[in-house]
DRENDO-1510 file (C-alpha; in Angstrom, 1 decimal, always signed):
<recs>
REC; n; res; u; v; w
REC; 1; UNK; +90.6; +123.9; +101.3 .
REC; 2; UNK; +93.3; +121.3; +101.5 .
REC; 3; UNK; +92.5; +117.8; +100.0 .
REC; 4; UNK; +96.2; +116.8; +99.8 .
REC; 5; UNK; +98.3; +114.9; +102.2 .
REC; 6; UNK; +102.0; +113.9; +102.1 .
REC; 7; UNK; +105.4; +115.6; +101.5 .
REC; 8; UNK; +107.3; +113.5; +98.8 .
REC; 9; UNK; +104.5; +111.1; +98.1 .
REC; 10; UNK; +101.1; +113.0; +98.0 .
REC; 11; UNK; +97.5; +112.0; +97.7 .
REC; 12; UNK; +94.9; +114.4; +96.5 .
REC; 13; UNK; +91.3; +113.2; +97.0 .
REC; 14; UNK; +88.2; +114.6; +95.2 .
REC; 15; UNK; +84.5; +113.9; +94.6 .
REC; 16; UNK; +81.2; +113.7; +96.5 .
REC; 17; UNK; +79.2; +110.7; +97.9 .
REC; 18; UNK; +76.4; +111.0; +95.2 .
REC; 19; UNK; +78.3; +112.7; +92.4 .
REC; 20; UNK; +79.4; +110.9; +89.2 .
REC; 21; UNK; +82.6; +109.5; +90.8 .
REC; 22; UNK; +85.2; +109.9; +93.5 .
REC; 23; UNK; +88.9; +109.6; +92.9 .
REC; 24; UNK; +92.5; +110.5; +93.7 .
REC; 25; UNK; +95.8; +111.6; +92.4 .
REC; 26; UNK; +99.0; +109.9; +93.8 .
REC; 27; UNK; +102.1; +111.9; +93.0 .
REC; 28; UNK; +105.7; +111.4; +93.8 .
REC; 29; UNK; +105.5; +107.5; +93.3 .
REC; 30; UNK; +108.8; +106.0; +92.1 .
REC; 31; UNK; +108.7; +104.3; +88.7 .
REC; 32; UNK; +108.4; +100.6; +88.6 .
REC; 33; UNK; +106.0; +99.9; +91.7 .
REC; 34; UNK; +103.6; +97.1; +91.1 .
REC; 35; UNK; +100.0; +98.2; +90.5 .
REC; 36; UNK; +98.3; +94.8; +91.2 .
REC; 37; UNK; +94.6; +95.2; +90.4 .
REC; 38; UNK; +93.8; +91.8; +92.1 .
REC; 39; UNK; +95.5; +92.9; +95.3 .
REC; 40; UNK; +93.8; +96.4; +95.2 .
REC; 41; UNK; +90.4; +94.6; +94.7 .
REC; 42; UNK; +91.2; +92.3; +97.8 .
REC; 43; UNK; +91.6; +95.5; +99.8 .
REC; 44; UNK; +88.5; +97.2; +98.4 .
REC; 45; UNK; +86.6; +93.9; +99.3 .
REC; 46; UNK; +87.7; +94.4; +103.1 .
REC; 47; UNK; +85.9; +97.9; +103.0 .
REC; 48; UNK; +82.7; +96.6; +101.3 .
REC; 49; UNK; +79.3; +96.7; +103.0 .
REC; 50; UNK; +78.3; +93.4; +104.3 .
REC; 51; UNK; +74.9; +92.0; +105.5 .
REC; 52; UNK; +72.9; +93.5; +108.4 .
REC; 53; UNK; +75.8; +95.0; +110.0 .
REC; 54; UNK; +76.4; +97.5; +107.0 .
REC; 55; UNK; +74.6; +100.1; +104.8 .
REC; 56; UNK; +72.4; +98.8; +102.0 .
REC; 57; UNK; +74.3; +100.8; +99.6 .
REC; 58; UNK; +76.5; +98.5; +97.5 .
REC; 59; UNK; +79.0; +99.8; +95.1 .
REC; 60; UNK; +81.4; +97.9; +92.7 .
REC; 61; UNK; +84.3; +100.1; +93.9 .
REC; 62; UNK; +86.6; +99.2; +91.0 .
REC; 63; UNK; +89.3; +101.9; +90.5 .
REC; 64; UNK; +89.7; +103.1; +86.9 .
REC; 65; UNK; +93.3; +104.3; +86.3 .
REC; 66; UNK; +93.5; +107.3; +84.0 .
REC; 67; UNK; +97.3; +107.9; +84.1 .
REC; 68; UNK; +100.5; +107.0; +85.7 .
REC; 69; UNK; +100.3; +103.2; +85.2 .
REC; 70; UNK; +101.5; +101.1; +82.2 .
REC; 71; UNK; +101.7; +97.4; +82.1 .
REC; 72; UNK; +100.9; +96.9; +85.7 .
REC; 73; UNK; +103.7; +99.3; +87.0 .
REC; 74; UNK; +103.9; +102.9; +88.0 .
REC; 75; UNK; +105.3; +105.3; +85.4 .
REC; 76; UNK; +106.6; +107.7; +88.0 .
REC; 77; UNK; +104.3; +110.4; +86.8 .
REC; 78; UNK; +101.0; +111.4; +88.6 .
REC; 79; UNK; +98.7; +108.3; +89.0 .
REC; 80; UNK; +95.1; +109.5; +88.6 .
REC; 81; UNK; +92.1; +107.2; +89.1 .
REC; 82; UNK; +88.4; +107.3; +89.6 .
REC; 83; UNK; +85.8; +105.2; +91.3 .
REC; 84; UNK; +82.4; +105.6; +89.8 .
REC; 85; UNK; +79.3; +106.1; +92.0 .
REC; 86; UNK; +76.6; +103.9; +90.6 .
REC; 87; UNK; +74.1; +103.4; +93.4 .
REC; 88; UNK; +73.1; +106.8; +94.4 .
REC; 89; UNK; +69.7; +108.2; +95.8 .
REC; 90; UNK; +69.8; +111.9; +96.1 .
REC; 91; UNK; +66.1; +112.1; +97.2 .
REC; 92; UNK; +67.1; +110.5; +100.4 .
REC; 93; UNK; +69.0; +113.7; +101.3 .
REC; 94; UNK; +66.5; +116.5; +100.2 .
REC; 95; UNK; +65.9; +117.5; +103.8 .
REC; 96; UNK; +69.7; +118.2; +104.4 .
REC; 97; UNK; +69.5; +121.2; +102.2 .
REC; 98; UNK; +68.6; +123.3; +105.2 .
REC; 99; UNK; +68.4; +120.8; +108.3 .
REC; 100; UNK; +71.5; +119.4; +109.9 .
REC; 101; UNK; +71.9; +115.8; +111.0 .
REC; 102; UNK; +73.3; +115.8; +114.7 .
REC; 103; UNK; +77.0; +115.2; +114.9 .
REC; 104; UNK; +77.4; +115.1; +111.1 .
REC; 105; UNK; +79.1; +117.7; +109.1 .
REC; 106; UNK; +75.9; +119.2; +107.5 .
REC; 107; UNK; +76.0; +122.5; +109.5 .
REC; 108; UNK; +79.7; +122.9; +109.4 .
REC; 109; UNK; +80.0; +122.3; +105.8 .
REC; 110; UNK; +77.1; +124.6; +105.0 .
REC; 111; UNK; +79.1; +127.4; +107.0 .
REC; 112; UNK; +82.4; +126.6; +105.5 .
REC; 113; UNK; +81.2; +126.6; +101.9 .
REC; 114; UNK; +78.5; +129.1; +102.1 .
REC; 115; UNK; +75.8; +126.8; +101.2 .
REC; 116; UNK; +77.2; +125.8; +97.9 .
REC; 117; UNK; +78.4; +122.3; +99.0 .
REC; 118; UNK; +76.7; +119.1; +97.8 .
REC; 119; UNK; +74.8; +117.9; +100.9 .
REC; 120; UNK; +73.6; +114.6; +99.3 .
REC; 121; UNK; +75.0; +111.6; +101.3 .
REC; 122; UNK; +77.3; +114.1; +103.2 .
REC; 123; UNK; +78.9; +115.2; +99.8 .
REC; 124; UNK; +82.7; +115.6; +100.2 .
REC; 125; UNK; +82.5; +114.7; +104.0 .
REC; 126; UNK; +81.1; +111.2; +103.3 .
REC; 127; UNK; +82.8; +108.1; +104.5 .
REC; 128; UNK; +82.2; +107.1; +100.7 .
REC; 129; UNK; +85.5; +108.9; +100.1 .
REC; 130; UNK; +87.5; +106.4; +102.2 .
REC; 131; UNK; +87.2; +104.1; +99.2 .
REC; 132; UNK; +89.8; +106.5; +97.5 .
REC; 133; UNK; +92.1; +106.1; +100.5 .
REC; 134; UNK; +92.0; +102.3; +100.4 .
REC; 135; UNK; +92.7; +102.1; +96.7 .
REC; 136; UNK; +95.7; +104.4; +96.9 .
REC; 137; UNK; +96.9; +103.0; +100.2 .
REC; 138; UNK; +96.9; +99.4; +98.6 .
REC; 139; UNK; +99.5; +100.4; +96.2 .
REC; 140; UNK; +101.9; +101.6; +98.9 .
REC; 141; UNK; +100.9; +98.8; +101.3 .
REC; 142; UNK; +101.9; +96.2; +98.8 .
REC; 143; UNK; +105.2; +98.0; +98.3 .
REC; 144; UNK; +105.8; +98.0; +102.1 .
REC; 145; UNK; +104.9; +94.3; +102.2 .
REC; 146; UNK; +107.5; +93.6; +99.7 .
REC; 147; UNK; +110.1; +95.4; +102.0 .
REC; 148; UNK; +108.9; +93.2; +105.1 .
REC; 149; UNK; +106.8; +95.8; +106.6 .
REC; 150; UNK; +103.4; +94.5; +107.6 .
REC; 151; UNK; +100.4; +96.4; +108.8 .
REC; 152; UNK; +97.3; +94.9; +110.5 .
REC; 153; UNK; +94.3; +96.2; +112.3 .
REC; 154; UNK; +91.7; +94.5; +114.5 .
REC; 155; UNK; +88.5; +95.7; +116.3 .
REC; 156; UNK; +90.0; +95.9; +119.8 .
REC; 157; UNK; +86.7; +96.6; +121.5 .
REC; 158; UNK; +83.0; +97.3; +120.6 .
REC; 159; UNK; +80.3; +98.3; +123.1 .
REC; 160; UNK; +82.0; +96.5; +126.1 .
REC; 161; UNK; +83.1; +93.4; +124.1 .
REC; 162; UNK; +86.9; +93.0; +124.0 .
REC; 163; UNK; +89.0; +91.2; +121.5 .
REC; 164; UNK; +92.3; +89.4; +122.2 .
REC; 165; UNK; +95.5; +91.4; +122.6 .
REC; 166; UNK; +98.3; +91.5; +120.0 .
REC; 167; UNK; +101.1; +89.1; +121.2 .
REC; 168; UNK; +104.8; +90.1; +120.4 .
REC; 169; UNK; +105.9; +86.6; +119.7 .
REC; 170; UNK; +102.9; +85.9; +117.4 .
REC; 171; UNK; +102.5; +89.3; +115.8 .
REC; 172; UNK; +103.4; +88.4; +112.3 .
REC; 173; UNK; +101.0; +85.5; +112.2 .
REC; 174; UNK; +98.3; +87.5; +113.9 .
REC; 175; UNK; +98.8; +90.3; +111.2 .
REC; 176; UNK; +98.6; +87.9; +108.4 .
REC; 177; UNK; +95.4; +86.2; +109.8 .
REC; 178; UNK; +93.6; +89.5; +110.2 .
REC; 179; UNK; +94.4; +90.6; +106.8 .
REC; 180; UNK; +92.3; +87.7; +105.4 .
REC; 181; UNK; +89.2; +88.4; +107.4 .
REC; 182; UNK; +86.2; +90.5; +106.4 .
REC; 183; UNK; +85.5; +91.1; +110.2 .
REC; 184; UNK; +88.9; +91.6; +111.8 .
REC; 185; UNK; +89.2; +90.1; +115.2 .
REC; 186; UNK; +91.8; +87.8; +116.8 .
REC; 187; UNK; +89.0; +86.0; +118.8 .
REC; 188; UNK; +86.3; +84.4; +116.7 .
REC; 189; UNK; +83.8; +84.3; +119.7 .
REC; 190; UNK; +84.4; +88.0; +120.4 .
REC; 191; UNK; +83.7; +88.7; +116.8 .
REC; 192; UNK; +80.4; +86.8; +116.8 .
REC; 193; UNK; +79.3; +88.8; +119.9 .
REC; 194; UNK; +80.3; +92.1; +118.3 .
REC; 195; UNK; +78.3; +91.2; +115.1 .
REC; 196; UNK; +75.3; +90.4; +117.2 .
REC; 197; UNK; +75.6; +93.6; +119.1 .
REC; 198; UNK; +75.7; +95.6; +115.8 .
REC; 199; UNK; +72.7; +93.8; +114.6 .
REC; 200; UNK; +70.9; +94.6; +117.9 .
REC; 201; UNK; +71.9; +98.3; +117.5 .
REC; 202; UNK; +70.5; +98.2; +113.9 .
REC; 203; UNK; +67.2; +96.8; +115.2 .
REC; 204; UNK; +66.8; +99.8; +117.6 .
REC; 205; UNK; +67.5; +102.2; +114.6 .
REC; 206; UNK; +70.7; +103.1; +116.6 .
REC; 207; UNK; +74.4; +102.8; +116.0 .
REC; 208; UNK; +77.7; +101.7; +117.7 .
REC; 209; UNK; +81.3; +102.7; +117.7 .
REC; 210; UNK; +84.5; +101.1; +119.1 .
REC; 211; UNK; +88.2; +101.0; +119.2 .
REC; 212; UNK; +90.6; +99.9; +116.4 .
REC; 213; UNK; +94.1; +98.8; +117.2 .
REC; 214; UNK; +96.8; +98.6; +114.5 .
REC; 215; UNK; +100.2; +96.9; +114.7 .
REC; 216; UNK; +103.2; +97.7; +112.3 .
REC; 217; UNK; +105.9; +95.1; +112.2 .
REC; 218; UNK; +109.3; +95.5; +110.4 .
REC; 219; UNK; +109.5; +99.1; +110.4 .
REC; 220; UNK; +113.1; +100.0; +110.8 .
REC; 221; UNK; +114.5; +102.3; +113.4 .
REC; 222; UNK; +115.0; +105.9; +112.6 .
REC; 223; UNK; +111.8; +106.8; +110.9 .
REC; 224; UNK; +110.3; +110.1; +111.8 .
REC; 225; UNK; +111.4; +113.5; +113.0 .
REC; 226; UNK; +111.4; +115.3; +116.3 .
REC; 227; UNK; +108.7; +117.8; +117.2 .
REC; 228; UNK; +106.3; +118.7; +114.3 .
REC; 229; UNK; +106.9; +115.8; +112.0 .
REC; 230; UNK; +107.2; +113.1; +114.6 .
REC; 231; UNK; +106.0; +109.6; +113.6 .
REC; 232; UNK; +103.1; +110.0; +116.1 .
REC; 233; UNK; +102.0; +113.4; +114.7 .
REC; 234; UNK; +102.2; +112.4; +111.0 .
REC; 235; UNK; +100.2; +109.2; +111.8 .
REC; 236; UNK; +97.7; +111.2; +113.8 .
REC; 237; UNK; +97.3; +113.8; +111.0 .
REC; 238; UNK; +96.4; +111.0; +108.6 .
REC; 239; UNK; +94.3; +109.0; +111.0 .
REC; 240; UNK; +92.1; +112.0; +111.8 .
REC; 241; UNK; +91.3; +112.3; +108.3 .
REC; 242; UNK; +89.2; +109.1; +108.6 .
REC; 243; UNK; +85.6; +110.2; +109.2 .
REC; 244; UNK; +84.5; +109.1; +112.8 .
REC; 245; UNK; +88.0; +108.9; +114.3 .
REC; 246; UNK; +87.8; +111.0; +117.5 .
REC; 247; UNK; +90.8; +109.9; +119.4 .
REC; 248; UNK; +94.4; +108.4; +118.8 .
REC; 249; UNK; +96.7; +106.8; +121.2 .
REC; 250; UNK; +100.2; +105.1; +120.9 .
REC; 251; UNK; +101.5; +102.2; +122.9 .
REC; 252; UNK; +99.9; +102.1; +126.4 .
REC; 253; UNK; +98.5; +105.7; +125.8 .
REC; 254; UNK; +96.3; +107.1; +128.3 .
REC; 255; UNK; +97.1; +104.0; +130.7 .
REC; 256; UNK; +100.6; +105.6; +131.0 .
REC; 257; UNK; +98.9; +108.3; +133.2 .
REC; 258; UNK; +98.4; +105.5; +135.9 .
REC; 259; UNK; +101.9; +104.1; +136.0 .
REC; 260; UNK; +105.1; +104.8; +137.8 .
REC; 261; UNK; +108.1; +105.7; +135.6 .
REC; 262; UNK; +109.6; +102.4; +136.4 .
REC; 263; UNK; +106.6; +100.8; +135.0 .
REC; 264; UNK; +106.1; +102.8; +131.9 .
REC; 265; UNK; +109.7; +102.8; +130.7 .
REC; 266; UNK; +110.9; +100.2; +128.2 .
REC; 267; UNK; +114.1; +98.6; +129.2 .
REC; 268; UNK; +116.6; +98.0; +126.4 .
REC; 269; UNK; +118.3; +94.8; +125.5 .
REC; 270; UNK; +120.1; +93.0; +122.6 .
REC; 271; UNK; +118.5; +90.2; +120.5 .
REC; 272; UNK; +120.2; +88.7; +117.4 .
REC; 273; UNK; +122.6; +91.6; +117.2 .
REC; 274; UNK; +119.8; +94.1; +117.3 .
REC; 275; UNK; +118.8; +96.7; +119.9 .
REC; 276; UNK; +115.3; +95.9; +121.2 .
REC; 277; UNK; +113.1; +97.1; +124.0 .
REC; 278; UNK; +112.0; +94.5; +126.6 .
REC; 279; UNK; +108.5; +96.0; +126.8 .
REC; 280; UNK; +106.6; +98.3; +124.4 .
REC; 281; UNK; +104.6; +100.7; +126.5 .
REC; 282; UNK; +105.8; +103.6; +124.1 .
REC; 283; UNK; +104.4; +101.7; +121.0 .
REC; 284; UNK; +107.7; +101.4; +119.1 .
REC; 285; UNK; +108.5; +105.2; +119.1 .
REC; 286; UNK; +110.8; +107.4; +121.2 .
REC; 287; UNK; +111.3; +111.1; +120.6 .
REC; 288; UNK; +109.0; +110.9; +117.6 .
REC; 289; UNK; +111.2; +108.3; +115.9 .
REC; 290; UNK; +110.6; +104.5; +115.4 .
REC; 291; UNK; +112.9; +102.4; +117.6 .
REC; 292; UNK; +112.6; +99.2; +115.6 .
REC; 293; UNK; +109.9; +97.6; +117.7 .
REC; 294; UNK; +106.3; +97.1; +116.5 .
REC; 295; UNK; +104.5; +100.4; +116.1 .
REC; 296; UNK; +101.1; +100.0; +118.0 .
REC; 297; UNK; +98.3; +102.6; +118.0 .
REC; 298; UNK; +94.6; +102.7; +118.6 .
REC; 299; UNK; +91.7; +105.0; +117.3 .
REC; 300; UNK; +88.4; +105.6; +118.7 .
REC; 301; UNK; +85.7; +105.3; +116.1 .
REC; 302; UNK; +82.5; +107.1; +117.1 .
REC; 303; UNK; +79.0; +105.7; +116.5 .
REC; 304; UNK; +77.6; +106.4; +113.1 .
REC; 305; UNK; +75.8; +109.7; +113.3 .
REC; 306; UNK; +73.1; +109.0; +110.7 .
REC; 307; UNK; +70.4; +107.1; +112.7 .
REC; 308; UNK; +66.6; +106.5; +112.1 .
REC; 309; UNK; +65.5; +107.9; +115.4 .
REC; 310; UNK; +64.0; +111.2; +116.2 .
REC; 311; UNK; +66.6; +113.7; +117.2 .
REC; 312; UNK; +66.6; +117.5; +118.1 .
REC; 313; UNK; +68.2; +119.6; +115.4 .
REC; 314; UNK; +67.8; +123.1; +113.7 .
REC; 315; UNK; +66.8; +124.4; +110.4 .
REC; 316; UNK; +69.9; +126.6; +109.7 .
REC; 317; UNK; +68.1; +128.7; +107.1 .
REC; 318; UNK; +65.1; +129.6; +109.0 .
REC; 319; UNK; +67.0; +129.4; +112.4 .
REC; 320; UNK; +64.2; +127.5; +113.9 .
REC; 321; UNK; +64.6; +124.4; +116.2 .
REC; 322; UNK; +63.0; +121.2; +114.7 .
REC; 323; UNK; +63.3; +117.5; +114.8 .
REC; 324; UNK; +64.8; +115.1; +112.3 .
REC; 325; UNK; +64.4; +111.3; +111.7 .
REC; 326; UNK; +67.0; +110.3; +109.1 .
REC; 327; UNK; +66.0; +108.0; +106.3 .
REC; 328; UNK; +68.0; +106.3; +103.7 .
REC; 329; UNK; +70.8; +103.8; +103.8 .
REC; 330; UNK; +73.3; +104.0; +106.6 .
REC; 331; UNK; +75.6; +101.8; +108.6 .
REC; 332; UNK; +74.7; +100.7; +112.2 .
REC; 333; UNK; +78.6; +100.6; +112.7 .
REC; 334; UNK; +81.5; +101.4; +110.3 .
REC; 335; UNK; +84.3; +100.1; +112.5 .
REC; 336; UNK; +84.6; +96.8; +110.7 .
REC; 337; UNK; +84.8; +98.6; +107.3 .
REC; 338; UNK; +87.1; +101.3; +108.7 .
REC; 339; UNK; +89.7; +98.9; +109.7 .
REC; 340; UNK; +91.1; +98.7; +106.1 .
REC; 341; UNK; +90.9; +102.5; +105.8 .
REC; 342; UNK; +93.2; +102.7; +108.9 .
REC; 343; UNK; +95.6; +100.4; +107.3 .
REC; 344; UNK; +95.7; +102.3; +104.2 .
REC; 345; UNK; +96.4; +105.7; +105.6 .
REC; 346; UNK; +99.0; +104.1; +107.8 .
REC; 347; UNK; +100.7; +102.7; +104.7 .
REC; 348; UNK; +100.5; +106.0; +102.8 .
REC; 349; UNK; +102.1; +107.8; +105.8 .
REC; 350; UNK; +104.9; +105.3; +106.4 .
REC; 351; UNK; +105.8; +105.1; +102.7 .
REC; 352; UNK; +106.1; +108.9; +102.6 .
REC; 353; UNK; +108.3; +109.0; +105.8 .
REC; 354; UNK; +110.4; +106.0; +104.4 .
REC; 355; UNK; +110.9; +108.0; +101.2 .
REC; 356; UNK; +112.1; +111.0; +103.1 .
REC; 357; UNK; +114.5; +108.9; +105.1 .
REC; 358; UNK; +116.0; +106.6; +102.3 .
REC; 359; UNK; +114.8; +108.2; +99.0 .
REC; 360; UNK; +111.9; +107.4; +96.7 .
REC; 361; UNK; +113.6; +104.6; +95.0 .
REC; 362; UNK; +114.1; +102.5; +98.2 .
REC; 363; UNK; +110.5; +101.5; +97.9 .
REC; 364; UNK; +111.2; +99.3; +95.0 .
REC; 365; UNK; +114.8; +98.1; +95.7 .
REC; 366; UNK; +115.8; +95.3; +97.8 .
REC; 367; UNK; +115.3; +95.7; +101.4 .
REC; 368; UNK; +118.3; +97.5; +103.1 .
</recs>
């Protein structure tokens, strides 16, 4: 079982949805990075359940630092923290001891861990653990921002409703605006329609997914490796650790399949003494390595599998077919909460890759 990601900077995640606490250990951080609890709290707020479009489970989600932090700065030793679970209802999940929720990890977790896993709320498979990713990612995201590297994600589409596109000439201001919004869209009218659509799905005891799009501005050229540690493969590895992510594409992605090479290629030019590309179909990455243009990628977030509608399933202990109607507190959509999780895992991955390229101390020195 591998619950650790990263090479020089690593994050190990532990805990279960309805256990006493969840938490993480960040190792490899350079000494002296700011650990700004107000900034971390602002990031945790963006993941928080809100109104009719989210679960009824509300948690304080305040990280408690156990080691590795002194006077608001990293010590350079392992940074350990916990986030206490205070609003748990194990009885909502008694049925899951032997009956699997469709498209959830109940059956596969039972097989993997021989029936010893904690099934309440999905246990270790729960989206609850993404709170750990956000808390850890916030520390490195702030470090990247101080180096001029900005990350922003919006809901690109939801159930046929499309948000505006990122614009190269307005990208910095768009990212800054998104990072102040609880519901991350560029077009407020599209956002209103999306929220209404989520509420409608909830009224049907159903759920929705969608597409998240992330932009990274200010990443220097030369980050990533060919082949197995490419920028795309490292990011994809991290992104697929987010529950409900079922697809990743970079730049124009699958649309490249319908283009001629003359359309898909990104011509090169010079601007202010720097090499640039005149288009960005490759999403700021060539040969697995950043080219200095904005890194653009999208993820598919599937509809939340826990829905209060009758569904066919099996009792995997008696090996009988049965039917389940899921009770308890569940999100009709998680996409608006997943956006900050996507930002966090992106920050964790980029910080690790930048440390490999320039050294750990680069993260706290003046920008090169």
